[in-house]
DRENTORKOL-3810 file (N, C-alpha, C; in nm, 4 decimals):
REM DRENTORKOL-3810
@n.u->-4.1815; n.v->-0.0924; n.w->-19.5692; ca.u->-4.0572; ca.v->-0.0999; ca.w->-19.4938; c.u->-4.0692; c.v->-0.0137; c.w->-19.3685
@n.u->-4.0731; n.v->-0.0786; n.w->-19.2560; ca.u->-4.0810; ca.v->-0.0078; ca.w->-19.1289; c.u->-3.9409; c.v->0.0099; c.w->-19.0719
@n.u->-3.9055; n.v->0.1332; n.w->-19.0413; ca.u->-3.7740; ca.v->0.1614; ca.w->-18.9842; c.u->-3.7730; c.v->0.1198; c.w->-18.8374
@n.u->-3.6717; n.v->0.0424; n.w->-18.7993; ca.u->-3.6612; ca.v->-0.0068; ca.w->-18.6619; c.u->-3.5598; c.v->0.0734; c.w->-18.5815
@n.u->-3.4435; n.v->0.0974; n.w->-18.6385; ca.u->-3.3387; ca.v->0.1781; ca.w->-18.5743; c.u->-3.2812; c.v->0.2726; c.w->-18.6791
@n.u->-3.2373; n.v->0.3906; n.w->-18.6348; ca.u->-3.1771; ca.v->0.4857; ca.w->-18.7263; c.u->-3.0615; c.v->0.5559; c.w->-18.6560
@n.u->-2.9496; n.v->0.5693; n.w->-18.7245; ca.u->-2.8335; ca.v->0.6390; ca.w->-18.6709; c.u->-2.8478; c.v->0.7867; c.w->-18.7066
@n.u->-2.8930; n.v->0.8675; n.w->-18.6111; ca.u->-2.9282; ca.v->1.0064; ca.w->-18.6373; c.u->-2.8089; c.v->1.0933; c.w->-18.6757
@n.u->-2.6923; n.v->1.0645; n.w->-18.6221; ca.u->-2.5765; ca.v->1.1508; ca.w->-18.6445; c.u->-2.4914; c.v->1.1100; c.w->-18.7640
@n.u->-2.5371; n.v->1.0136; n.w->-18.8421; ca.u->-2.4562; ca.v->0.9619; ca.w->-18.9517; c.u->-2.4267; c.v->1.0689; c.w->-19.0555
@n.u->-2.5267; n.v->1.1489; n.w->-19.0927; ca.u->-2.5066; ca.v->1.2499; ca.w->-19.1965; c.u->-2.4315; c.v->1.3709; c.w->-19.1429
@n.u->-2.4300; n.v->1.3882; n.w->-19.0117; ca.u->-2.3549; ca.v->1.4981; ca.w->-18.9512; c.u->-2.2067; c.v->1.4629; c.w->-18.9384
@n.u->-2.1765; n.v->1.3389; n.w->-18.9014; ca.u->-2.0384; ca.v->1.2978; ca.w->-18.8773; c.u->-1.9666; c.v->1.2429; c.w->-18.9995
@n.u->-2.0402; n.v->1.1991; n.w->-19.1016; ca.u->-1.9789; ca.v->1.1332; ca.w->-19.2166; c.u->-2.0323; c.v->1.1881; c.w->-19.3482
@n.u->-1.9490; n.v->1.1809; n.w->-19.4484; ca.u->-1.9874; ca.v->1.2104; ca.w->-19.5857; c.u->-2.0096; c.v->1.0755; c.w->-19.6535
@n.u->-2.1330; n.v->1.0468; n.w->-19.6915; ca.u->-2.1706; ca.v->0.9166; ca.w->-19.7469; c.u->-2.1240; c.v->0.9063; c.w->-19.8916
@n.u->-2.0517; n.v->0.7987; n.w->-19.9239; ca.u->-2.0037; ca.v->0.7745; ca.w->-20.0602; c.u->-2.0931; c.v->0.6771; c.w->-20.1359
@n.u->-2.1230; n.v->0.5619; n.w->-20.0742; ca.u->-2.2009; ca.v->0.4578; ca.w->-20.1394; c.u->-2.2766; c.v->0.3798; c.w->-20.0332
@n.u->-2.3981; n.v->0.3376; n.w->-20.0655; ca.u->-2.4790; ca.v->0.2626; ca.w->-19.9682; c.u->-2.5119; c.v->0.1226; c.w->-20.0202
@n.u->-2.5329; n.v->0.0321; n.w->-19.9257; ca.u->-2.5693; ca.v->-0.1061; ca.w->-19.9551; c.u->-2.6791; c.v->-0.1484; c.w->-19.8583
@n.u->-2.7534; n.v->-0.2497; n.w->-19.8969; ca.u->-2.8515; ca.v->-0.3103; ca.w->-19.8090; c.u->-2.8055; c.v->-0.4528; c.w->-19.7804
@n.u->-2.8005; n.v->-0.4893; n.w->-19.6528; ca.u->-2.7505; ca.v->-0.6212; ca.w->-19.6140; c.u->-2.8459; c.v->-0.6869; c.w->-19.5160
@n.u->-2.8502; n.v->-0.8175; n.w->-19.5199; ca.u->-2.9227; ca.v->-0.8932; ca.w->-19.4193; c.u->-2.8361; c.v->-0.9026; c.w->-19.2943
@n.u->-2.8960; n.v->-0.9406; n.w->-19.1846; ca.u->-2.8204; ca.v->-0.9517; ca.w->-19.0600; c.u->-2.8629; c.v->-1.0800; c.w->-18.9884
@n.u->-2.7670; n.v->-1.1451; n.w->-18.9276; ca.u->-2.7929; ca.v->-1.2698; ca.w->-18.8566; c.u->-2.8226; c.v->-1.2369; c.w->-18.7098
@n.u->-2.9473; n.v->-1.2609; n.w->-18.6693; ca.u->-2.9908; ca.v->-1.2292; ca.w->-18.5337; c.u->-3.0532; c.v->-1.3520; c.w->-18.4679
@n.u->-3.0599; n.v->-1.3486; n.w->-18.3361; ca.u->-3.1315; ca.v->-1.4515; ca.w->-18.2612; c.u->-3.2792; c.v->-1.4141; c.w->-18.2574
@n.u->-3.3638; n.v->-1.5105; n.w->-18.2235; ca.u->-3.5083; ca.v->-1.4886; ca.w->-18.2227; c.u->-3.5527; c.v->-1.3781; c.w->-18.1296
@n.u->-3.4996; n.v->-1.3743; n.w->-18.0087; ca.u->-3.5428; ca.v->-1.2730; ca.w->-17.9129; c.u->-3.4921; c.v->-1.1336; c.w->-17.9503
@n.u->-3.3829; n.v->-1.1264; n.w->-18.0290; ca.u->-3.3354; ca.v->-0.9963; ca.w->-18.0780; c.u->-3.4310; c.v->-0.9428; c.w->-18.1847
@n.u->-3.4751; n.v->-1.0307; n.w->-18.2731; ca.u->-3.5711; ca.v->-0.9921; ca.w->-18.3765; c.u->-3.7005; c.v->-0.9440; c.w->-18.3122
@n.u->-3.7463; n.v->-1.0162; n.w->-18.2123; ca.u->-3.8694; ca.v->-0.9807; ca.w->-18.1417; c.u->-3.8558; c.v->-0.8441; c.w->-18.0735
@n.u->-3.7409; n.v->-0.8189; n.w->-18.0135; ca.u->-3.7171; ca.v->-0.6910; ca.w->-17.9468; c.u->-3.7160; c.v->-0.5769; c.w->-18.0483
@n.u->-3.6553; n.v->-0.5989; n.w->-18.1640; ca.u->-3.6516; ca.v->-0.4941; ca.w->-18.2665; c.u->-3.7908; c.v->-0.4670; c.w->-18.3229
@n.u->-3.8662; n.v->-0.5733; n.w->-18.3508; ca.u->-3.9986; ca.v->-0.5555; ca.w->-18.4104; c.u->-4.0978; c.v->-0.4897; c.w->-18.3153
@n.u->-4.0813; n.v->-0.5109; n.w->-18.1839; ca.u->-4.1686; ca.v->-0.4463; ca.w->-18.0859; c.u->-4.1122; c.v->-0.3130; c.w->-18.0390
@n.u->-4.0028; n.v->-0.2697; n.w->-18.1000; ca.u->-3.9387; ca.v->-0.1394; ca.w->-18.0718; c.u->-3.9056; c.v->-0.1232; c.w->-17.9236
@n.u->-3.8376; n.v->-0.2241; n.w->-17.8688; ca.u->-3.7945; ca.v->-0.2215; ca.w->-17.7288; c.u->-3.6772; c.v->-0.1259; c.w->-17.7081
@n.u->-3.6223; n.v->-0.0731; n.w->-17.8130; ca.u->-3.5079; ca.v->0.0159; ca.w->-17.8021; c.u->-3.3973; c.v->-0.0325; c.w->-17.8923
@n.u->-3.2781; n.v->0.0068; n.w->-17.8614; ca.u->-3.1631; ca.v->-0.0298; ca.w->-17.9418; c.u->-3.0984; c.v->0.0953; c.w->-17.9979
@n.u->-2.9761; n.v->0.0788; n.w->-18.0444; ca.u->-2.9021; ca.v->0.1937; ca.w->-18.0935; c.u->-2.7928; c.v->0.1507; c.w->-18.1909
@n.u->-2.7715; n.v->0.2323; n.w->-18.2920; ca.u->-2.6623; ca.v->0.2114; ca.w->-18.3860; c.u->-2.5502; c.v->0.3132; c.w->-18.3636
@n.u->-2.5637; n.v->0.3984; n.w->-18.2623; ca.u->-2.4619; ca.v->0.5002; ca.w->-18.2345; c.u->-2.3301; c.v->0.4352; c.w->-18.1961
@n.u->-2.2238; n.v->0.4776; n.w->-18.2585; ca.u->-2.0911; ca.v->0.4267; ca.w->-18.2280; c.u->-2.0611; c.v->0.2911; c.w->-18.2882
@n.u->-2.1500; n.v->0.2379; n.w->-18.3698; ca.u->-2.1248; ca.v->0.1074; ca.w->-18.4294; c.u->-2.0587; c.v->0.1232; c.w->-18.5660
@n.u->-1.9917; n.v->0.0184; n.w->-18.6091; ca.u->-1.9224; ca.v->0.0191; ca.w->-18.7381; c.u->-1.9147; c.v->-0.1235; c.w->-18.7907
@n.u->-1.8674; n.v->-0.1367; n.w->-18.9140; ca.u->-1.8584; ca.v->-0.2677; ca.w->-18.9774; c.u->-1.7124; c.v->-0.3002; c.w->-19.0026
@n.u->-1.6741; n.v->-0.4242; n.w->-18.9709; ca.u->-1.5383; ca.v->-0.4704; ca.w->-18.9995; c.u->-1.5455; c.v->-0.5946; c.w->-19.0877
@n.u->-1.4346; n.v->-0.6240; n.w->-19.1542; ca.u->-1.4232; ca.v->-0.7429; ca.w->-19.2380; c.u->-1.3236; c.v->-0.8371; c.w->-19.1718
@n.u->-1.3668; n.v->-0.9595; n.w->-19.1436; ca.u->-1.2801; ca.v->-1.0621; ca.w->-19.0867; c.u->-1.3007; c.v->-1.1919; c.w->-19.1636
@n.u->-1.1923; n.v->-1.2493; n.w->-19.2107; ca.u->-1.1951; ca.v->-1.3787; ca.w->-19.2806; c.u->-1.2962; c.v->-1.3801; c.w->-19.3960
@n.u->-1.3033; n.v->-1.2692; n.w->-19.4685; ca.u->-1.3914; ca.v->-1.2619; ca.w->-19.5846; c.u->-1.5387; c.v->-1.2458; c.w->-19.5518
@n.u->-1.5728; n.v->-1.2076; n.w->-19.4291; ca.u->-1.7113; ca.v->-1.1871; ca.w->-19.3895; c.u->-1.7233; c.v->-1.0526; c.w->-19.3185
@n.u->-1.8387; n.v->-0.9883; n.w->-19.3333; ca.u->-1.8634; ca.v->-0.8580; ca.w->-19.2713; c.u->-1.9370; c.v->-0.8771; c.w->-19.1388
@n.u->-1.8979; n.v->-0.7991; n.w->-19.0379; ca.u->-1.9597; ca.v->-0.8058; ca.w->-18.9057; c.u->-1.9965; c.v->-0.6658; c.w->-18.8586
@n.u->-2.1123; n.v->-0.6539; n.w->-18.7965; ca.u->-2.1570; ca.v->-0.5303; ca.w->-18.7346; c.u->-2.1094; c.v->-0.5309; c.w->-18.5903
@n.u->-2.0295; n.v->-0.4322; n.w->-18.5538; ca.u->-1.9691; ca.v->-0.4242; ca.w->-18.4211; c.u->-2.0279; c.v->-0.3051; c.w->-18.3450
@n.u->-2.0673; n.v->-0.3266; n.w->-18.2213; ca.u->-2.1058; ca.v->-0.2172; ca.w->-18.1330; c.u->-2.2510; c.v->-0.1742; c.w->-18.1393
@n.u->-2.3355; n.v->-0.2408; n.w->-18.2154; ca.u->-2.4776; ca.v->-0.2057; ca.w->-18.2185; c.u->-2.5446; c.v->-0.2640; c.w->-18.0940
@n.u->-2.6280; n.v->-0.1834; n.w->-18.0302; ca.u->-2.6947; ca.v->-0.2266; ca.w->-17.9070; c.u->-2.8361; c.v->-0.2738; c.w->-17.9398
@n.u->-2.8636; n.v->-0.4018; n.w->-17.9139; ca.u->-2.9981; ca.v->-0.4577; ca.w->-17.9284; c.u->-3.0334; c.v->-0.5221; c.w->-17.7946
@n.u->-3.1267; n.v->-0.4631; n.w->-17.7209; ca.u->-3.1604; ca.v->-0.5183; ca.w->-17.5896; c.u->-3.2400; c.v->-0.6479; c.w->-17.6032
@n.u->-3.2415; n.v->-0.7311; n.w->-17.4994; ca.u->-3.3206; ca.v->-0.8545; ca.w->-17.5055; c.u->-3.4701; c.v->-0.8227; c.w->-17.4976
@n.u->-3.5508; n.v->-0.9107; n.w->-17.5544; ca.u->-3.6961; ca.v->-0.8917; ca.w->-17.5539; c.u->-3.7509; c.v->-0.9042; c.w->-17.4123
@n.u->-3.7168; n.v->-1.0124; n.w->-17.3459; ca.u->-3.7550; ca.v->-1.0334; ca.w->-17.2062; c.u->-3.6285; c.v->-1.0725; c.w->-17.1313
@n.u->-3.5891; n.v->-0.9915; n.w->-17.0373; ca.u->-3.4627; ca.v->-1.0181; ca.w->-16.9687; c.u->-3.4675; c.v->-1.1483; c.w->-16.8882
@n.u->-3.5839; n.v->-1.1893; n.w->-16.8443; ca.u->-3.5954; ca.v->-1.3134; ca.w->-16.7665; c.u->-3.5718; c.v->-1.4372; c.w->-16.8532
@n.u->-3.6075; n.v->-1.4293; n.w->-16.9822; ca.u->-3.5941; ca.v->-1.5436; ca.w->-17.0716; c.u->-3.4712; c.v->-1.5370; c.w->-17.1604
@n.u->-3.3828; n.v->-1.4448; n.w->-17.1335; ca.u->-3.2619; ca.v->-1.4281; ca.w->-17.2134; c.u->-3.1500; c.v->-1.5148; c.w->-17.1572
@n.u->-3.0687; n.v->-1.5754; n.w->-17.2445; ca.u->-2.9548; ca.v->-1.6538; ca.w->-17.1948; c.u->-2.8622; c.v->-1.5673; c.w->-17.1078
@n.u->-2.8009; n.v->-1.6298; n.w->-17.0081; ca.u->-2.7166; ca.v->-1.5550; ca.w->-16.9138; c.u->-2.5907; c.v->-1.4992; c.w->-16.9798
@n.u->-2.5429; n.v->-1.5623; n.w->-17.0865; ca.u->-2.4205; ca.v->-1.5166; ca.w->-17.1518; c.u->-2.4475; c.v->-1.4163; c.w->-17.2648
@n.u->-2.5686; n.v->-1.3617; n.w->-17.2741; ca.u->-2.6050; ca.v->-1.2707; ca.w->-17.3822; c.u->-2.5408; c.v->-1.1339; c.w->-17.3619
@n.u->-2.4761; n.v->-1.0840; n.w->-17.4676; ca.u->-2.4165; ca.v->-0.9507; ca.w->-17.4683; c.u->-2.4915; c.v->-0.8678; c.w->-17.5717
@n.u->-2.5534; n.v->-0.7578; n.w->-17.5282; ca.u->-2.6353; ca.v->-0.6775; ca.w->-17.6197; c.u->-2.5525; c.v->-0.6041; c.w->-17.7256
@n.u->-2.4208; n.v->-0.5934; n.w->-17.7070; ca.u->-2.3339; ca.v->-0.5259; ca.w->-17.8040; c.u->-2.2412; c.v->-0.6229; c.w->-17.8777
@n.u->-2.2796; n.v->-0.7487; n.w->-17.8849; ca.u->-2.1963; ca.v->-0.8491; ca.w->-17.9516; c.u->-2.1881; c.v->-0.8222; c.w->-18.1018
@n.u->-2.0888; n.v->-0.8816; n.w->-18.1672; ca.u->-2.0760; ca.v->-0.8662; ca.w->-18.3119; c.u->-2.1778; c.v->-0.9561; c.w->-18.3809
@n.u->-2.2348; n.v->-0.9039; n.w->-18.4890; ca.u->-2.3364; ca.v->-0.9772; ca.w->-18.5643; c.u->-2.2966; c.v->-0.9842; c.w->-18.7104
@n.u->-2.3128; n.v->-1.1010; n.w->-18.7696; ca.u->-2.2707; ca.v->-1.1234; ca.w->-18.9079; c.u->-2.3685; c.v->-1.0563; c.w->-19.0048
@n.u->-2.3124; n.v->-0.9912; n.w->-19.1069; ca.u->-2.3926; ca.v->-0.9307; ca.w->-19.2127; c.u->-2.3925; c.v->-1.0222; c.w->-19.3340
@n.u->-2.5043; n.v->-1.0292; n.w->-19.4023; ca.u->-2.5209; ca.v->-1.1164; ca.w->-19.5171; c.u->-2.5184; c.v->-1.0319; c.w->-19.6444
@n.u->-2.4097; n.v->-1.0428; n.w->-19.7193; ca.u->-2.3886; ca.v->-0.9639; ca.w->-19.8406; c.u->-2.3516; c.v->-1.0548; c.w->-19.9567
@n.u->-2.3697; n.v->-1.0045; n.w->-20.0787; ca.u->-2.3238; ca.v->-1.0784; ca.w->-20.1953; c.u->-2.1722; c.v->-1.0627; c.w->-20.2072
@n.u->-2.1081; n.v->-1.1491; n.w->-20.2847; ca.u->-1.9620; ca.v->-1.1422; ca.w->-20.3006; c.u->-1.9196; c.v->-1.0105; c.w->-20.3646
@n.u->-1.9979; n.v->-0.9617; n.w->-20.4590; ca.u->-1.9672; ca.v->-0.8359; ca.w->-20.5269; c.u->-1.9685; c.v->-0.7192; c.w->-20.4274
@n.u->-2.0727; n.v->-0.7136; n.w->-20.3434; ca.u->-2.0826; ca.v->-0.6086; ca.w->-20.2422; c.u->-1.9708; c.v->-0.6225; c.w->-20.1397
@n.u->-1.9417; n.v->-0.7449; n.w->-20.1010; ca.u->-1.8371; ca.v->-0.7699; ca.w->-20.0023; c.u->-1.7006; c.v->-0.7251; c.w->-20.0539
@n.u->-1.6736; n.v->-0.7479; n.w->-20.1826; ca.u->-1.5470; ca.v->-0.7032; ca.w->-20.2418; c.u->-1.5354; c.v->-0.5508; c.w->-20.2424
@n.u->-1.6454; n.v->-0.4805; n.w->-20.2739; ca.u->-1.6450; ca.v->-0.3338; ca.w->-20.2706; c.u->-1.6174; c.v->-0.2833; c.w->-20.1294
@n.u->-1.6813; n.v->-0.3471; n.w->-20.0321; ca.u->-1.6630; ca.v->-0.3067; ca.w->-19.8928; c.u->-1.5210; c.v->-0.3380; c.w->-19.8461
@n.u->-1.4660; n.v->-0.4493; n.w->-19.8907; ca.u->-1.3288; ca.v->-0.4876; ca.w->-19.8546; c.u->-1.2285; c.v->-0.3852; c.w->-19.9067
@n.u->-1.2479; n.v->-0.3391; n.w->-20.0297; ca.u->-1.1597; ca.v->-0.2363; ca.w->-20.0873; c.u->-1.1710; c.v->-0.1074; c.w->-20.0063
@n.u->-1.2930; n.v->-0.0690; n.w->-19.9702; ca.u->-1.3130; ca.v->0.0524; ca.w->-19.8909; c.u->-1.2532; c.v->0.0371; c.w->-19.7513
@n.u->-1.2614; n.v->-0.0821; n.w->-19.6951; ca.u->-1.2068; ca.v->-0.1084; ca.w->-19.5613; c.u->-1.0541; c.v->-0.0933; c.w->-19.5608
@n.u->-0.9921; n.v->-0.1291; n.w->-19.6717; ca.u->-0.8468; ca.v->-0.1196; ca.w->-19.6816; c.u->-0.7993; c.v->0.0195; c.w->-19.7234
@n.u->-0.8898; n.v->0.1030; n.w->-19.7756; ca.u->-0.8539; ca.v->0.2378; ca.w->-19.8171; c.u->-0.8459; c.v->0.3285; c.w->-19.6955
@n.u->-0.7381; n.v->0.4046; n.w->-19.6873; ca.u->-0.7194; ca.v->0.4939; ca.w->-19.5740; c.u->-0.8198; c.v->0.6091; c.w->-19.5814
@n.u->-0.8809; n.v->0.6400; n.w->-19.4692; ca.u->-0.9747; ca.v->0.7512; ca.w->-19.4619; c.u->-1.1198; c.v->0.7118; c.w->-19.4808
@n.u->-1.1461; n.v->0.5913; n.w->-19.5292; ca.u->-1.2840; ca.v->0.5464; ca.w->-19.5473; c.u->-1.3215; c.v->0.4501; c.w->-19.4357
@n.u->-1.4469; n.v->0.4532; n.w->-19.3979; ca.u->-1.4986; ca.v->0.3620; ca.w->-19.2967; c.u->-1.6339; c.v->0.3103; c.w->-19.3426
@n.u->-1.6769; n.v->0.2007; n.w->-19.2867; ca.u->-1.8063; ca.v->0.1434; ca.w->-19.3206; c.u->-1.8931; c.v->0.1525; c.w->-19.1959
@n.u->-2.0076; n.v->0.2219; n.w->-19.2095; ca.u->-2.0946; ca.v->0.2464; ca.w->-19.0955; c.u->-2.2387; c.v->0.2073; c.w->-19.1278
@n.u->-2.3157; n.v->0.1647; n.w->-19.0263; ca.u->-2.4576; ca.v->0.1362; ca.w->-19.0482; c.u->-2.5396; c.v->0.2644; c.w->-19.0438
@n.u->-2.6359; n.v->0.2752; n.w->-19.1340; ca.u->-2.7230; ca.v->0.3924; ca.w->-19.1373; c.u->-2.8525; c.v->0.3622; c.w->-19.0621
@n.u->-2.9159; n.v->0.2503; n.w->-19.0973; ca.u->-3.0435; ca.v->0.2176; ca.w->-19.0339; c.u->-3.0686; c.v->0.0678; c.w->-19.0375
@n.u->-3.1642; n.v->0.0255; n.w->-18.9571; ca.u->-3.2120; ca.v->-0.1116; ca.w->-18.9555; c.u->-3.3616; c.v->-0.1046; c.w->-18.9829
@n.u->-3.4084; n.v->-0.1881; n.w->-19.0753; ca.u->-3.5493; ca.v->-0.1824; ca.w->-19.1109; c.u->-3.6031; c.v->-0.3220; c.w->-19.1406
@n.u->-3.7341; n.v->-0.3307; n.w->-19.1494; ca.u->-3.8046; ca.v->-0.4553; ca.w->-19.1726; c.u->-3.8519; c.v->-0.4572; c.w->-19.3180
@n.u->-3.8146; n.v->-0.5604; n.w->-19.3945; ca.u->-3.8557; ca.v->-0.5724; ca.w->-19.5344; c.u->-3.8996; c.v->-0.7158; c.w->-19.5594
@n.u->-4.0264; n.v->-0.7350; n.w->-19.5911; ca.u->-4.0829; ca.v->-0.8675; ca.w->-19.6159; c.u->-4.0511; c.v->-0.9648; c.w->-19.5024
@n.u->-4.0728; n.v->-0.9200; n.w->-19.3798; ca.u->-4.0505; ca.v->-1.0018; ca.w->-19.2593; c.u->-3.9047; c.v->-1.0381; c.w->-19.2366
@n.u->-3.8134; n.v->-0.9678; n.w->-19.2953; ca.u->-3.6703; ca.v->-0.9885; ca.w->-19.2731; c.u->-3.6117; c.v->-0.8572; c.w->-19.2210
@n.u->-3.5148; n.v->-0.8671; n.w->-19.1334; ca.u->-3.4466; ca.v->-0.7487; ca.w->-19.0822; c.u->-3.3291; c.v->-0.7185; c.w->-19.1745
@n.u->-3.3217; n.v->-0.5962; n.w->-19.2229; ca.u->-3.2150; ca.v->-0.5523; ca.w->-19.3128; c.u->-3.1416; c.v->-0.4359; c.w->-19.2493
@n.u->-3.0168; n.v->-0.4168; n.w->-19.2917; ca.u->-2.9345; ca.v->-0.3066; ca.w->-19.2435; c.u->-2.8846; c.v->-0.2281; c.w->-19.3641
@n.u->-2.9059; n.v->-0.0960; n.w->-19.3619; ca.u->-2.8465; ca.v->-0.0098; ca.w->-19.4639; c.u->-2.7074; c.v->0.0275; c.w->-19.4137
@n.u->-2.6059; n.v->-0.0013; n.w->-19.4944; ca.u->-2.4694; ca.v->0.0336; ca.w->-19.4563; c.u->-2.4116; c.v->0.1261; c.w->-19.5628
@n.u->-2.3135; n.v->0.2042; n.w->-19.5230; ca.u->-2.2561; ca.v->0.3018; ca.w->-19.6147; c.u->-2.1049; c.v->0.3027; c.w->-19.6050
@n.u->-2.0429; n.v->0.3250; n.w->-19.7205; ca.u->-1.9005; ca.v->0.3564; ca.w->-19.7242; c.u->-1.8938; c.v->0.5074; c.w->-19.7071
@n.u->-1.8226; n.v->0.5532; n.w->-19.6051; ca.u->-1.8255; ca.v->0.6949; ca.w->-19.5711; c.u->-1.6860; c.v->0.7454; c.w->-19.5355
@n.u->-1.6717; n.v->0.8757; n.w->-19.5456; ca.u->-1.5497; ca.v->0.9437; ca.w->-19.5036; c.u->-1.5880; c.v->1.0370; c.w->-19.3897
@n.u->-1.5115; n.v->1.0345; n.w->-19.2832; ca.u->-1.5394; ca.v->1.1192; ca.w->-19.1676; c.u->-1.5225; c.v->1.2661; c.w->-19.2002
@n.u->-1.6116; n.v->1.3496; n.w->-19.1465; ca.u->-1.6041; ca.v->1.4934; ca.w->-19.1701; c.u->-1.5101; c.v->1.5577; c.w->-19.0694
@n.u->-1.4443; n.v->1.6622; n.w->-19.1134; ca.u->-1.3607; ca.v->1.7440; ca.w->-19.0249; c.u->-1.4507; c.v->1.8421; c.w->-18.9505
@n.u->-1.3934; n.v->1.9107; n.w->-18.8521; ca.u->-1.4718; ca.v->2.0028; ca.w->-18.7710; c.u->-1.5298; c.v->2.1166; c.w->-18.8545
@n.u->-1.4519; n.v->2.1680; n.w->-18.9492; ca.u->-1.5016; ca.v->2.2789; ca.w->-19.0311; c.u->-1.6133; c.v->2.2335; c.w->-19.1247
@n.u->-1.6108; n.v->2.1069; n.w->-19.1669; ca.u->-1.7196; ca.v->2.0536; ca.w->-19.2489; c.u->-1.8487; c.v->2.0440; c.w->-19.1673
@n.u->-1.8348; n.v->2.0072; n.w->-19.0412; ca.u->-1.9521; ca.v->1.9975; ca.w->-18.9547; c.u->-2.0131; c.v->2.1357; c.w->-18.9308
@n.u->-1.9273; n.v->2.2367; n.w->-18.9140; ca.u->-1.9777; ca.v->2.3740; ca.w->-18.8970; c.u->-2.0526; c.v->2.4193; c.w->-19.0216
@n.u->-1.9997; n.v->2.3831; n.w->-19.1364; ca.u->-2.0636; ca.v->2.4181; ca.w->-19.2631; c.u->-2.2006; c.v->2.3506; c.w->-19.2748
@n.u->-2.2110; n.v->2.2260; n.w->-19.2298; ca.u->-2.3379; ca.v->2.1536; ca.w->-19.2324; c.u->-2.4400; c.v->2.2218; c.w->-19.1414
@n.u->-2.3982; n.v->2.2656; n.w->-19.0243; ca.u->-2.4871; ca.v->2.3349; ca.w->-18.9313; c.u->-2.5347; c.v->2.4661; c.w->-18.9931
@n.u->-2.4435; n.v->2.5390; n.w->-19.0533; ca.u->-2.4771; ca.v->2.6672; ca.w->-19.1158; c.u->-2.5782; c.v->2.6475; c.w->-19.2288
@n.u->-2.5557; n.v->2.5468; n.w->-19.3114; ca.u->-2.6447; ca.v->2.5174; ca.w->-19.4239; c.u->-2.7841; c.v->2.4785; c.w->-19.3748
@n.u->-2.7892; n.v->2.3951; n.w->-19.2715; ca.u->-2.9168; ca.v->2.3523; ca.w->-19.2145; c.u->-2.9935; c.v->2.4712; c.w->-19.1571
@n.u->-2.9234; n.v->2.5618; n.w->-19.0880; ca.u->-2.9884; ca.v->2.6794; ca.w->-19.0300; c.u->-3.0441; c.v->2.7727; c.w->-19.1365
@n.u->-2.9695; n.v->2.7949; n.w->-19.2439; ca.u->-3.0181; ca.v->2.8832; ca.w->-19.3504; c.u->-3.1396; c.v->2.8221; c.w->-19.4211
@n.u->-3.1364; n.v->2.6906; n.w->-19.4433; ca.u->-3.2520; ca.v->2.6241; ca.w->-19.5045; c.u->-3.3747; c.v->2.6346; c.w->-19.4150
@n.u->-3.3560; n.v->2.6224; n.w->-19.2853; ca.u->-3.4655; ca.v->2.6348; ca.w->-19.1901; c.u->-3.5219; c.v->2.7764; c.w->-19.1919
@n.u->-3.4341; n.v->2.8778; n.w->-19.1966; ca.u->-3.4790; ca.v->3.0176; ca.w->-19.2014; c.u->-3.5560; c.v->3.0465; c.w->-19.3295
@n.u->-3.5081; n.v->2.9958; n.w->-19.4423; ca.u->-3.5757; ca.v->3.0162; ca.w->-19.5700; c.u->-3.7134; c.v->2.9508; c.w->-19.5677
@n.u->-3.7212; n.v->2.8284; n.w->-19.5164; ca.u->-3.8500; ca.v->2.7590; ca.w->-19.5072; c.u->-3.9462; c.v->2.8350; c.w->-19.4168
@n.u->-3.8968; n.v->2.8922; n.w->-19.3096; ca.u->-3.9796; ca.v->2.9694; ca.w->-19.2174; c.u->-4.0340; c.v->3.0940; c.w->-19.2853
@n.u->-3.9493; n.v->3.1639; n.w->-19.3634; ca.u->-3.9907; ca.v->3.2849; ca.w->-19.4348; c.u->-4.0964; c.v->3.2518; c.w->-19.5412
@n.u->-4.0778; n.v->3.1439; n.w->-19.6139; ca.u->-4.1740; ca.v->3.1049; ca.w->-19.7166; c.u->-4.3084; c.v->3.0685; c.w->-19.6527
@n.u->-4.3037; n.v->3.0037; n.w->-19.5379; ca.u->-4.4260; ca.v->2.9633; ca.w->-19.4704; c.u->-4.5031; c.v->3.0849; c.w->-19.4203
@n.u->-4.4340; n.v->3.1888; n.w->-19.3737; ca.u->-4.4980; ca.v->3.3076; ca.w->-19.3192; c.u->-4.5584; c.v->3.3982; c.w->-19.4262
@n.u->-4.5235; n.v->3.3799; n.w->-19.5504; ca.u->-4.5763; ca.v->3.4659; ca.w->-19.6578; c.u->-4.7139; c.v->3.4305; c.w->-19.6969
END
């Protein structure tokens, strides 16, 4: 499994409750751009439920070749996620629950298919983020001390 995109701030901004793996519906040139690591970003993207289907909103996937890309192509368009009914029902309940959000964690390649790891998460407050920074710094200091011995 080769990681194609990763949302670096996901663990800093959110407390992860449950994760799922979903397929994603992409065009050919988007797949090519992801596999050749032309860029892209999951920052600021989220998942919504419309008419019983899940969509990834706000993910940036640049075109593979801008000269051969359709003129009406939007790199931040919504993309359909492919989930089982059981997973979709869990996500629907979380979508309707106040305080929970559904966010993408990463995009990766599995058996020649592009998959998206998504999570049901709760946003962290400012004091929780400070606590995360403090914990990370102490772990780094401890690792440094152990290495120097």
